[in-house]
NUKOLVO-947864 format. One record per residue (C-alpha): x, y, z. Coordinates in steps of 0.2 Angstrom, whole numbers, plus 5000, padded with zeros to 4 digits. Layout:
BEGIN
XYZ
...
//
This chain:
BEGIN
500050005000
500750174995
500450345004
500850514997
501750645008
500150755007
499150615014
500250585029
500450775032
498550795032
498350645043
499550715057
498650885056
496950805059
497750695073
498450855081
496750935081
495950775087
497150765101
496650925108
494850865110
495350695118
495050765136
493250805132
492850655122
491850505128
491950325122
490450345110
491250515103
492850415099
491850285089
490950425080
492650505076
493350345069
491850335058
492350495050
494050425044
494250355026
494850185024
496550255018
496650365033
496350215044
497750115035
498850265038
498450265057
498850085059
500450095049
501150245059
500550155076
501549995070
503150095066
503050175083
502850015092
504349935082
505350085086
504950075104
505449895105
507149935098
507450085109
506949985125
508149835119
509549965116
509350035133
509149875142
510849815134
511849965139
513249925152
512949965170
513750115177
514750005190
515849855187
515449745173
516249615162
517149655145
518549745138
520449715138
522049805142
523849795135
525349825147
527049865141
528549795150
530449805147
531349635147
530849455144
529949335154
530949185160
530149115176
528349145179
528549055195
528449125212
529849015218
531049095206
530349265200
531049375213
532549435203
531649485187
530249615188
529449545172
529249375181
528649455197
527249555187
526649395178
526749285193
525649405203
524349395190
524349205188
524649145206
523649185221
524549205238
524249135255
524149315262
524149475252
524349665256
522849785255
522949965250
523650015268
525049885267
524149775280
524149585277
522449505273
521949325268
522049275250
522049085249
522049075268
520349075276
520949195290
522549265297
523749135304
523549095323
525149125332
525749025348
526149115364
527949095361
527849175344
528649015336
527148915329
526048985315
524448885311
523648925295
521948865287
521648865268
519948915261
518848765256
518548715238
520048805231
520548755213
521948765201
521748845184
521548665177
520148625189
521248515201
521048545220
522248655229
522648585246
523948595260
525048475250
525348615237
525948735251
527148605258
527848575241
528048755238
528948795254
530048635254
530548685236
531148855242
532048775256
533048655245
534648745240
534748645223
533248745217
534148905220
532649005225
533049185230
531649165244
532649035253
533349155266
531649185272
531248995275
532848915280
532548885298
530648855297
529848675298
528148665288
526948525292
525248475284
523948445298
522548405286
522048455268
521648625273
522748655289
524648685290
525848715304
527448825303
528748805317
530148935318
531848895327
531949075333
530649205335
530449325321
529049455323
529249505304
529049315299
527249335295
527649445280
528349285272
526549215269
526349345255
526949215243
526249125228
525848945229
526348815216
525348665210
526248505216
525448395203
526248495189
528048515196
528348365208
528948255194
530348375189
532148365197
533048515203
534048505187
532548515176
531548645187
532248805179
532248735161
530448675162
529148735149
528048765165
528948925168
528149005153
526548905153
526148905171
524548835180
524148945195
522648995205
522549185202
521249285193
522049255175
522749115166
523949115150
522949095134
524249135121
526149165119
526749255103
528649245099
529749335086
530649235073
532149235084
531249155098
531049305109
529349325118
528349465110
526849455120
525849355132
523949355133
522949305148
521049265150
520049255166
520249095177
518549015178
519048925194
519649085203
518949085221
518349265220
517349235204
517749285186
518749445183
517949585174
519149605160
519049485146
520849495142
522549555149
524049565137
525849595141
526949665127
528849655130
530149785124
532049785123
532249965131
531350115138
531350215122
530450075113
529250055127
528750245128
528550245109
527350105110
526450205124
526350365114
525750275099
524350185109
525050015105
524949985124
523650055136
524550035153
526350085158
527250065174
529050125177
530250205189
530450385184
531950425173
532650565162
531450535147
530150655153
528950625138
528250475149
527850605162
526750715152
525050735159
523550685149
521650705151
521450525144
522550445157
522650435176
524350435184
524750345200
526350395210
526950275224
528550275234
529150095236
529950035252
531550005242
533250095241
534650095229
536450075236
538250045232
538749895243
540649875247
541249705249
542249715265
542749535264
543549545247
544249715242
545849765249
545449945245
543649955251
544049875267
544950035272
543750155281
544650305275
544250255257
542450225261
542350395270
543050485254
541850395243
540350445254
540950625255
541050635236
539350555232
538150685226
536350605227
535550755219
536450725203
535750545202
534050605207
533950745194
534950665180
534350485181
532550495189
532050665182
531850735200
530550595204
531450515218
532050545235
533750525244
534150375255
535350385269
535250215278
534450045278
532850105286
531750215276
530750375282
529050335289
529650155294
529750095312
531450155319
531950285306
533450385312
533250565305
534850615313
535850505301
535050595286
535450765294
537250725296
537550685277
538550815268
539550835252
541350895253
542750845240
544050945250
543650845265
543750685256
545450735249
546150775266
545550605273
546450515258
548050625260
548150575279
547950395274
549450405263
548550405246
549450525234
548850595218
549850535203
550150695192
549950605176
548350505179
547650605193
547250435202
547950415219
549150275223
550050215239
551550105239
551350065221
549550015223
548250115213
546650175222
545350085211
544049955211
542749865201
540949925202
539649785196
538049855190
536449775183
536549805164
534749755162
534149925168
534850085159
534450185175
535750085185
537050105171
536750295171
536850305190
538450205190
539250325177
538850475187
539650395203
541150355193
541350535188
541050595205
542250485214
543550525201
543650705208
544450635223
545650535213
544750365215
544450265200
542950145198
542950025184
541149975178
540749795176
539049775168
538149615171
536449555165
535149435169
535749265177
537549315176
537249455189
536549335202
537649175198
539349255194
539349405206
538049415219
537849235225
539749205227
540049385232
541349405218
541349595217
542249735224
540749855225
538949825219
537649945213
535949855218
534249885225
533549815241
531649805245
531449815264
529649745263
528149795274
529249775290
530849865291
531749715299
533549735293
534149565300
534149475283
535249615275
536449655289
536649525302
538349435301
537449265300
536849325283
538549365275
538649205264
537349145251
535849125253
535949275265
535749445259
537149535268
538049585252
539349695261
539949565272
539649685287
539949615304
539749705321
539449615337
538349755344
537349775328
537049585328
536349595346
535249745341
534549655326
534249495335
533349585350
532249695338
531649545328
531149445343
530049575352
528349645348
528749795359
528849935346
529750055358
531149935360
531249895342
531350085338
532750105351
533749955344
533550015326
534050195330
535650135337
535950015323
535850155310
537150245319
538350095318
538050085300
538250265297
539950265306
540650105298
539950145280
539849965273
538750045259
538250215252
536350225251
535850335236
533950355232
532250295236
531350275219
529550325215
528550205205
527350285192
525850195184
524850265169
523150195165
521750255154
520450355163
519150225157
520050085167
519150085184
519449985200
521250025201
521750075218
523650115221
524050215236
525350105245
526349955238
527749845244
528349815227
527849855210
527049695206
525749725219
524849845208
524049685201
523449625218
521649675214
521649655195
520149545196
519149705201
519749815186
518449855173
518249965158
516950105162
515750155148
//
């Protein structure tokens, strides 16, 4: 049936006029009015009414399918990282930031830190029960936990994880935290941890990812590191790996993850999370600026383009409980075991140069092993710090180190005042900082020869055997400032973390006493004195506290980053992230 525009126009004019009369019409008047319509006009009325009904259905359907204003499923993000994944494995991941990031997404932990750096249950049903003597911790798992392959997660998996860490053959960097701990299975959901000595900070060790025994148990220690399971892990966290893309040369280009259907908190909101890997920061920032990646985390550095504000991105800035320092090997170097040399190096170290030239000003100086706002921080140590090349030269002169007029390097009895400085070459920030230190120390006639080590070589060739004169390295102090693992004399040799080989009877006594009491006033008193001893002996030069920056699109909601123990903790609640519409 065809209708002319004139007919439709006349129809609506009549309809408008009739509508004005509707309030006064009675039922019989409506019927009489319809009798006045021609057949064509009635057909027109029915056609328009039908179109209105169909349009209403489509409008209602469209509105009904609009995403809710709050959290909802859907969407994806792509995160850019510098480096290559090697061990997506919580037992081995600690020394590689790429591995720790991926492990945090794939594996759930016994306990985890909340936004206030307080421990809360993750796989655990509740916080551990602690015995009266502070030596026995009893922990209960949540019921009905599952791995990403659907198999049950039980106490057997926890025992396997801890015993693997404790076994020296597996070379876990977490071993110092668990060497003097006995772990026992009470039943499928209950475990008991018994300490040989009291450690108030021990509870922080429960913030650890758990591995599936049924996947790894058949592997020997020799095959553990080489296993394909390190890149294709089965975890219990919110996301599982769905695809790995590699370059023609075999390097991992990207790893995509999908929601874990067995995650105990339910399905994550995001449909996909992809990690793309880059060889350097310039390449990473180019990808960020061209929108090839949507999220970017980094320690602030001299390429300020990454810091540019944008109305499309939210930027989080978090100070980590981590310091960068130069550790002097007092057990090896015949130059650095001399206190006069260490004092001269300390007096010629300009932290501001490193902060401004390496970190673009987005960092803070560090002066000791306990950081500001941590329990027992000694502000007097920071106040005593000063820069004085003339004072350094005077100290070296009195110690018999004479400047050679040709090389401008000091010598004494035919021995040159020089040493090797080992630095992690995987980070351009570390290399640049080392070059600045090299230049500063040269002003006092001290030569530092840079040794750039990368990846496993840094750990296996230098750190573990303590085969260095000096080492530029970063230490994360964790949620509790307990310096025992880093500075007690029992921790001098691997797997201990006392990198300088520092040994002092009074310091040992203070550190032991502080970690065995819950009395914060006593701990504070011990830590204040401990920092004075470190500041006097100078086994290391503490340089900077780094600021971690995380950029995400404004449409990515649910991200809550105010406090973090380490950078990977930004993913602690990734299951709650969602794309706002």
